[in-house]
C-alpha positions as CSV (number, residue, x, y, z in Angstrom):
1,M,131.7,70.8,73.3
2,T,129.9,73.1,71.0
3,G,127.5,70.8,69.0
4,S,125.3,72.1,66.2
5,G,122.5,73.2,68.4
6,P,119.1,71.6,69.2
7,D,116.9,70.5,66.3
8,R,113.3,71.6,65.8
9,A,111.9,68.7,67.8
10,V,114.1,69.5,70.8
11,A,113.2,73.2,70.5
12,E,109.5,72.4,70.5
13,A,110.0,70.1,73.5
14,F,111.8,72.9,75.3
15,E,109.0,75.4,74.6
16,Q,106.6,72.9,76.1
17,Q,108.7,72.9,79.3
18,R,109.2,76.7,79.4
19,G,106.1,77.6,81.4
20,R,106.9,75.1,84.1
21,L,110.6,76.1,84.2
22,V,109.7,79.8,84.5
23,A,107.3,79.0,87.3
24,V,110.0,77.1,89.2
25,A,112.6,79.8,88.7
26,H,110.1,82.5,89.7
27,R,109.5,80.9,93.0
28,M,113.2,80.3,93.5
29,L,114.3,83.9,92.6
30,G,111.2,86.0,93.4
31,S,111.4,87.9,90.2
32,R,109.8,87.1,86.8
33,A,112.7,88.8,84.9
34,D,115.3,86.8,86.8
35,A,113.3,83.7,86.2
36,E,113.2,84.3,82.5
37,D,117.0,84.9,82.5
38,A,117.5,81.5,84.3
39,V,115.4,79.7,81.7
40,Q,117.2,81.4,78.9
41,E,120.5,80.2,80.3
42,A,119.1,76.7,80.3
43,W,118.2,77.1,76.6
44,L,121.7,78.3,75.8
45,R,123.2,75.3,77.6
46,L,120.8,73.0,75.7
47,A,121.9,74.5,72.4
48,R,125.5,73.4,73.2
49,Q,124.6,69.8,73.6
50,E,125.1,67.2,70.9
51,P,121.9,65.9,69.3
52,G,120.6,62.9,71.3
53,A,122.9,63.7,74.3
54,V,119.9,64.5,76.6
55,D,117.7,61.5,77.3
56,N,115.3,63.0,79.8
57,L,114.8,66.6,78.7
58,A,112.4,67.6,81.5
59,G,114.7,66.3,84.2
60,W,117.8,67.8,82.5
61,L,116.2,71.2,82.2
62,T,114.9,71.2,85.8
63,T,118.4,70.3,87.0
64,V,120.0,73.1,85.0
65,V,117.4,75.7,86.0
66,G,117.7,74.6,89.7
67,R,121.5,74.9,89.7
68,V,121.3,78.3,87.9
69,C,118.9,79.6,90.5
70,I,121.0,78.3,93.4
71,D,124.0,80.2,91.9
72,V,122.0,83.4,91.6
73,L,120.7,83.1,95.2
74,R,124.3,82.5,96.5
75,S,125.7,85.4,94.6
76,R,123.0,87.6,96.1
77,R,124.2,86.7,99.6
78,V,127.9,87.1,98.8
79,R,127.6,90.3,96.8
80,P,124.2,91.7,97.6
81,E,123.2,94.7,95.4
82,V,120.4,95.3,97.8
83,S,120.2,94.1,101.4
84,Y,117.6,91.5,102.3
85,E,115.8,94.1,104.4
86,D,115.6,96.5,101.4
87,R,114.7,93.9,98.7
88,L,111.1,94.4,97.6
89,P,109.2,91.3,96.7
90,E,108.0,91.3,93.1
91,L,104.5,92.9,93.1
92,V,101.9,91.9,90.5
93,V,99.2,94.6,90.6
94,T,95.9,93.9,88.8
95,E,92.5,95.6,88.8
96,E,90.1,94.0,91.2
97,G,87.2,92.5,89.4
98,G,88.5,93.7,86.1
99,G,88.4,90.2,84.5
100,A,90.8,91.2,81.7
101,P,92.4,88.0,80.3
102,E,95.9,89.5,80.7
103,D,95.1,90.3,84.4
104,D,93.9,86.8,85.0
105,A,97.2,85.4,83.5
106,L,99.3,87.7,85.6
107,L,97.5,86.8,88.7
108,A,97.8,83.1,88.0
109,E,101.5,83.4,87.7
110,S,102.0,85.7,90.7
111,V,103.3,84.4,94.0
112,G,101.6,85.4,97.3
113,L,103.4,88.1,99.2
114,A,103.5,86.2,102.5
115,L,105.0,83.2,100.7
116,L,107.5,85.3,98.8
117,V,108.8,87.0,102.0
118,V,109.3,83.7,103.8
119,L,111.0,82.0,100.7
120,E,113.5,84.8,100.9
121,T,114.5,83.7,104.4
122,L,115.4,80.1,103.3
123,R,118.8,79.0,102.4
124,P,119.2,78.3,98.6
125,T,119.2,74.5,99.0
126,E,116.2,74.6,101.4
127,R,114.3,76.8,98.9
128,L,115.0,74.5,96.0
129,A,114.0,71.3,97.9
130,F,110.8,73.0,99.1
131,V,109.9,74.6,95.8
132,L,110.5,71.5,93.7
133,H,108.9,68.9,96.0
134,D,106.1,70.8,97.7
135,M,105.1,73.0,94.7
136,F,106.0,70.9,91.7
137,A,105.9,67.3,93.1
138,V,109.4,66.5,92.1
139,P,110.6,63.3,94.0
140,F,113.4,63.8,96.5
141,A,115.5,61.2,94.6
142,D,115.5,63.6,91.6
143,I,116.1,66.7,93.6
144,G,119.1,65.3,95.5
145,P,121.5,65.2,92.6
146,I,120.7,68.8,91.7
147,I,122.1,70.0,95.1
148,G,124.6,67.2,95.7
149,R,122.6,65.6,98.6
150,S,121.1,62.2,99.2
151,A,117.3,61.8,98.9
152,D,117.1,61.6,102.8
153,A,119.1,64.7,103.3
154,T,117.0,66.5,100.7
155,K,113.9,65.4,102.4
156,M,115.2,66.9,105.7
157,L,115.9,70.2,103.9
158,A,112.4,70.4,102.5
159,S,110.9,69.5,105.9
160,R,112.9,72.3,107.6
161,A,111.8,74.8,104.9
162,R,108.2,73.6,105.2
163,R,108.2,74.3,109.0
164,K,109.4,77.9,108.3
165,V,106.7,78.4,105.7
166,Q,103.9,77.0,107.9
167,D,105.0,79.3,110.7
168,T,104.2,82.4,108.6
169,Q,100.7,83.9,108.7
170,R,99.2,83.5,105.2
171,P,95.8,84.8,104.1
172,T,92.9,82.6,105.4
173,D,90.0,84.8,104.3
174,G,88.4,84.8,100.9
175,R,89.0,87.7,98.6
176,K,85.6,89.3,99.4
177,E,86.3,89.0,103.2
178,Q,89.8,90.4,102.7
179,R,88.4,93.4,100.8
180,A,85.8,94.1,103.5
181,V,88.6,94.2,106.2
182,V,90.8,96.5,104.0
183,D,87.9,98.8,103.2
184,A,87.1,99.1,107.0
185,F,90.8,99.9,107.6
186,L,90.8,102.6,105.0
187,A,87.5,104.1,106.2
188,A,88.6,104.2,109.8
189,A,91.8,105.9,108.8
190,R,90.0,108.5,106.8
191,S,87.6,109.3,109.6
192,G,90.2,109.3,112.3
193,D,88.6,106.4,114.1
194,F,91.5,105.1,116.1
195,E,89.5,102.4,117.9
196,G,88.0,101.3,114.5
197,L,91.6,100.8,113.2
198,L,92.5,98.8,116.2
199,R,89.5,96.5,115.6
200,V,90.8,95.4,112.2
201,L,94.5,95.3,113.0
202,D,96.2,92.3,114.6
203,P,98.0,93.3,117.8
204,D,101.3,92.3,116.3
205,V,100.7,93.7,112.8
206,A,103.8,94.9,110.9
207,W,103.9,97.6,108.3
208,R,106.9,97.6,105.9
209,S,107.1,100.8,103.9
210,Y,109.5,101.1,100.9
211,T,110.2,104.8,100.6
212,A,112.7,106.9,98.8
213,R,114.6,107.2,102.1
214,G,114.8,103.4,102.6
215,V,112.6,100.8,104.3
216,L,110.7,101.8,107.4
217,V,109.1,99.1,109.6
218,R,106.4,99.7,112.2
219,V,105.2,97.0,114.5
220,G,102.1,96.9,116.7
221,A,98.5,97.9,116.2
222,A,98.8,101.3,117.9
223,E,101.9,102.4,115.9
224,V,100.4,101.2,112.6
225,A,97.0,102.9,113.4
226,E,98.8,106.2,114.1
227,R,100.7,106.0,110.8
228,A,97.5,105.1,108.9
229,Q,95.7,108.2,110.4
230,R,98.5,110.5,109.4
231,G,98.6,109.2,105.8
232,A,94.9,109.5,105.4
233,R,94.9,113.2,105.9
234,A,96.3,113.9,102.5
235,A,94.1,114.6,99.5
236,V,94.4,111.4,97.6
237,T,92.4,109.1,95.4
238,A,92.7,105.4,96.3
239,R,91.4,102.6,94.0
240,P,91.0,99.0,95.0
241,A,93.4,96.5,93.4
242,L,94.8,93.1,93.9
243,V,98.5,92.8,94.8
244,N,99.7,89.3,94.2
245,G,96.1,88.2,94.8
246,D,95.8,90.1,98.2
247,A,93.5,93.0,98.7
248,G,95.2,96.3,98.3
249,V,95.0,99.8,96.9
250,V,96.8,102.1,94.4
251,V,96.9,105.8,95.4
252,W,97.2,109.0,93.4
253,G,97.6,112.6,94.4
254,A,95.1,115.3,93.5
255,N,97.3,116.2,90.5
256,G,97.0,112.6,89.2
257,R,100.6,111.6,90.1
258,L,101.0,108.1,91.3
259,L,101.8,108.1,95.0
260,G,101.9,104.5,96.1
261,V,100.8,100.9,96.3
262,M,99.6,99.1,99.4
263,A,98.8,95.5,100.1
264,C,97.4,93.9,103.2
265,T,97.6,90.3,104.4
266,V,94.4,89.4,106.2
267,V,94.2,86.4,108.6
268,D,91.0,85.6,110.5
269,G,89.4,89.0,109.9
270,R,92.4,91.1,110.9
271,I,95.3,92.6,109.0
272,V,98.5,91.0,110.1
273,E,100.9,92.6,107.6
274,V,100.9,95.8,105.5
275,L,103.4,96.4,102.6
276,S,103.4,99.7,100.9
277,V,105.6,101.3,98.2
278,S,106.0,105.1,97.8
279,D,109.5,105.2,96.4
280,P,109.1,106.8,92.9
281,R,111.9,104.7,91.5
282,R,110.3,101.4,92.5
283,L,106.9,102.6,91.4
284,A,108.2,103.5,88.0
285,S,109.3,99.9,87.5
286,M,105.9,98.5,88.1
287,N,103.3,97.8,85.5
288,L,100.2,99.3,87.1
289,P,97.0,98.7,85.2
290,V,94.7,100.7,87.5
291,R,94.3,104.3,86.6
292,P,92.1,107.1,88.0
293,E,89.1,108.2,86.0
């Protein structure tokens, strides 16, 4: 059925739904670009409907976007272009305290790193049930038909996903407290204060580094502290930034070349996770607003 495409009223109604649909798809797929593609696919399918064929536009679009996202997630697992271990969560880097309207908008749309990482571990149906119900208050009776499950089975999927999310360590400190901990970490690294590093690192801290050679993971306060000390010996300029709302830094070399981005997850006054990117290819794909003077 080809139809003649949606009329102006339907197009305007779609535009009113677009922001919510992109937000849903972003949390499902972990990528703003992929989310936009999923919503565009929903628009194309809407354009093929006969006028008046869709009674509940919001529900219909949510169903279409949800199913498109599940298909994308399943295809990633069957034919992964990048392994899960190598997949970098989408980073939204904004200037700390900059207050630019565009930065505020980006930050509002970003998804916390800790949550993005755990969402990647969920099965597609678990992820959809959790995202739609817990983040967007969609009733289980409406989610079930999207994934072909009963309301009770959908509720169980969301509950299982919720337990996994709650088991992760997410930031508990305010932004000011986070920054103080990260600053103390950087100062201790620069001064070679190994004990100072251990004081701000959780004993089980993990550092995931996305480098040109692949992903390197270090676990444990002593190993992370040693790595931080080695990296601090280079002549670099580090500027504070927010990475998906968490305290982080953007680093340049003495020649002004961008060297990396680092983000820290702080829980109860200690760093529990560090994520850094030094791979030039990945850095080139980021929109980094922070620049050295």
